[in-house]
C-alpha positions in Angstrom: 0.1 -0.1 0.0 1.4 3.5 -0.8 2.5 5.6 2.0 0.0 8.3 2.7 0.6 11.6 4.4 -0.3 12.2 8.0 -3.4 13.9 8.8 -2.8 17.7 8.4 -1.2 19.0 11.6 0.4 22.2 10.2 -0.7 25.6 9.3 -1.2 25.5 5.5 -0.7 29.2 5.0 2.5 29.3 7.1 3.7 26.2 4.9 2.8 28.3 1.6 4.5 31.3 2.9 7.7 29.1 3.3 7.5 27.2 0.1 7.1 30.7 -1.7 10.2 32.1 -0.3 12.2 28.8 -1.4 10.7 29.3 -5.0 11.5 32.9 -4.9 15.2 32.4 -3.8 15.9 29.4 -6.0 13.3 29.5 -8.8 11.0 26.6 -9.7 13.6 24.4 -11.2 16.1 25.2 -8.6 13.8 24.3 -5.7 13.8 20.5 -4.9 11.1 18.7 -3.2 13.5 18.2 -0.3 14.3 21.8 -0.2 10.6 22.6 0.0 9.6 20.1 2.7 12.5 21.2 4.8 11.4 24.7 4.8 7.8 23.8 5.2 8.4 21.5 8.2 6.5 18.7 6.7 7.4 15.4 5.0 7.0 14.4 1.2 3.9 12.4 1.6 2.3 15.5 3.4 3.2 17.8 0.8 1.5 15.6 -1.9 -1.5 15.0 0.2 -2.1 18.7 1.0 -0.8 20.4 -2.1 -1.0 17.8 -4.8 2.9 17.9 -5.9 5.4 20.5 -6.7 3.7 22.1 -9.6 0.3 22.6 -7.7 2.2 23.9 -4.8 4.1 26.6 -6.8 0.8 27.7 -8.0 -0.8 27.9 -4.7 2.4 29.7 -3.5 2.0 32.2 -6.2 -1.6 32.9 -5.3 -0.7 33.3 -1.7 2.1 35.7 -2.7 -0.4 37.8 -4.8 -2.9 37.8 -2.0 -0.1 38.9 0.7 2.7 40.7 -1.0 0.8 42.6 -4.0 -1.6 44.5 -1.7 -0.1 47.6 -3.1 -1.4 46.8 -6.7 -5.0 46.2 -5.2 -4.5 49.6 -3.6 -3.5 51.2 -6.8 -6.7 50.2 -8.7 -8.7 52.0 -6.2 -7.0 55.3 -6.8 -9.3 58.0 -8.5 -7.2 59.1 -11.3 -4.8 57.1 -13.7 -1.9 59.2 -12.5 -2.6 58.1 -9.0 -2.9 54.6 -10.2 0.5 54.6 -11.7 2.1 56.5 -8.8 0.8 54.0 -6.3 1.8 51.1 -8.3 5.3 52.3 -9.3 6.2 53.6 -5.5 4.4 50.6 -4.1 6.5 48.0 -6.2 9.8 49.8 -5.3 8.9 49.0 -1.6 7.7 45.4 -2.4 10.8 44.3 -4.4 13.1 45.6 -1.7 11.5 44.5 1.6 14.1 43.3 4.2 12.1 40.3 5.3 11.7 38.9 1.8 14.1 37.7 -1.0 14.7 40.7 -3.4 12.6 41.0 -6.4 9.3 39.4 -7.3 8.2 35.7 -7.0 6.3 35.9 -10.5 9.6 36.9 -11.9 12.4 35.1 -10.1 10.2 32.0 -9.8 10.5 31.3 -13.7 13.3 33.1 -15.1 14.8 30.1 -16.6 12.5 27.0 -17.3 13.5 23.9 -19.3 11.1 22.6 -21.8 9.6 20.2 -19.6 8.6 23.2 -17.3 7.2 25.3 -20.1 3.8 25.2 -18.2 5.2 27.0 -15.2 6.8 29.8 -17.6 3.3 30.0 -19.4 1.5 30.1 -16.1 3.6 33.0 -14.9 3.4 34.9 -18.2 -0.3 34.4 -18.2 -0.6 35.9 -14.7 1.5 39.1 -15.6 -0.5 39.7 -18.6 -3.7 39.2 -16.9 -2.4 42.2 -14.6 -1.4 44.2 -17.7 -4.8 43.6 -19.2 -6.5 44.8 -15.9 -4.4 47.9 -16.1 -5.3 48.8 -19.7 -9.0 48.5 -18.8 -8.4 51.0 -15.9 -6.8 53.2 -18.4 -9.5 52.7 -20.9 -12.1 53.8 -18.3 -10.0 56.9 -17.5 -10.2 57.6 -21.1 -14.1 57.4 -21.0 -14.2 59.3 -17.8 -12.1 62.3 -19.3 -9.3 61.7 -16.9 -6.9 60.6 -19.9 -7.3 62.3 -23.4 -9.0 60.6 -26.2 -5.9 59.8 -27.9 -4.1 58.0 -25.0 -3.6 54.4 -25.7 -4.6 52.5 -22.7 -2.9 49.2 -24.0 0.4 50.7 -24.7 0.4 52.7 -21.5 -0.3 49.6 -19.5 2.6 47.7 -21.2 4.9 50.5 -20.4 4.1 50.5 -16.7 4.3 46.7 -16.5 7.6 46.5 -18.2 8.9 49.2 -15.7 7.7 47.3 -12.7 9.2 43.9 -14.0 12.4 45.5 -14.8 12.6 47.1 -11.3 12.0 43.4 -9.8 14.8 42.1 -11.9 17.1 45.0 -11.0 16.3 44.5 -7.4 17.3 41.0 -7.3 20.5 42.0 -8.8 21.2 44.2 -5.9 20.3 47.7 -7.2 19.3 50.0 -4.1 15.8 50.9 -3.1 16.8 54.6 -3.6 18.0 54.0 -7.2 14.9 52.2 -7.8 12.7 54.9 -6.5 14.5 57.4 -8.8 13.7 55.2 -11.7 10.0 55.0 -10.6 9.7 58.7 -10.4 11.2 59.1 -14.0 8.9 56.6 -15.3 6.0 58.3 -13.5 6.8 61.6 -15.2 7.3 59.8 -18.4 3.8 58.3 -18.2 2.2 61.5 -17.4 4.0 63.2 -20.4 3.2 60.3 -22.8 -0.5 59.8 -21.6 -1.3 63.6 -20.9 -2.8 62.4 -17.7 -4.4 64.9 -15.5 -2.3 65.6 -12.4 -4.0 65.6 -9.1 -3.3 68.5 -6.6 -1.3 66.1 -4.4 1.2 65.1 -7.2 3.2 68.1 -6.2 3.4 67.3 -2.5 6.6 65.8 -1.3 4.8 64.3 1.6 2.6 62.0 -0.7 5.6 60.5 -2.1 7.4 60.1 1.3 4.2 58.3 2.4 5.1 55.3 0.6 8.1 54.7 2.9 8.3 51.3 4.4 8.2 50.7 8.1 11.4 49.7 9.8 12.7 46.1 9.2 11.8 45.1 12.8 8.0 45.5 11.8 8.3 42.6 9.4 10.4 40.2 11.5 8.8 36.8 12.4 8.5 36.2 16.3 11.2 33.7 17.3 9.6 30.3 18.5 
């Protein structure tokens, strides 16, 4: 009779958090099942019983990452103007890819930077996820055009692609060790470029330095897990 995993006696959310960090640091291909089970504090049968296997675990870890680490993106979509959407997205992205309690960069980028042919579904899954975000941003910009927030000549698809290219590039640079301050400078240049290219209406707070500084991250101590 095949070995079965023990009844779930672990925190599945915490296990996903730990698995996400392994995938984030080592990539999908670089993360062995042994690496994952060691980090998650479970045995191999329990991993398969609870998560279905390595690929399924990765997909669930990415979903967990999107839920917890990309809150800034959801916040961006609630902003009243296209300019504020982009400002919140770019500035929040800088913070997210340089958090001291997380691997540098972005799981959806680092997780599948290089995939062999047999793992093409993983690369495709990540690409589809990113394109879905780009599509949602294009829809938001189309709404801004319809509402008169962006001029009629603005191209929502091209603008969304530009913003996503910037955020994905920032993640790659963060993983390579580029400092938060340098990434922040690049984000502000990109924001100015978006405003110029799109003809976006600037809100009053755009000129307020306090607004930009409000994206500062709390101290590293605020993110440390308590020792057990």
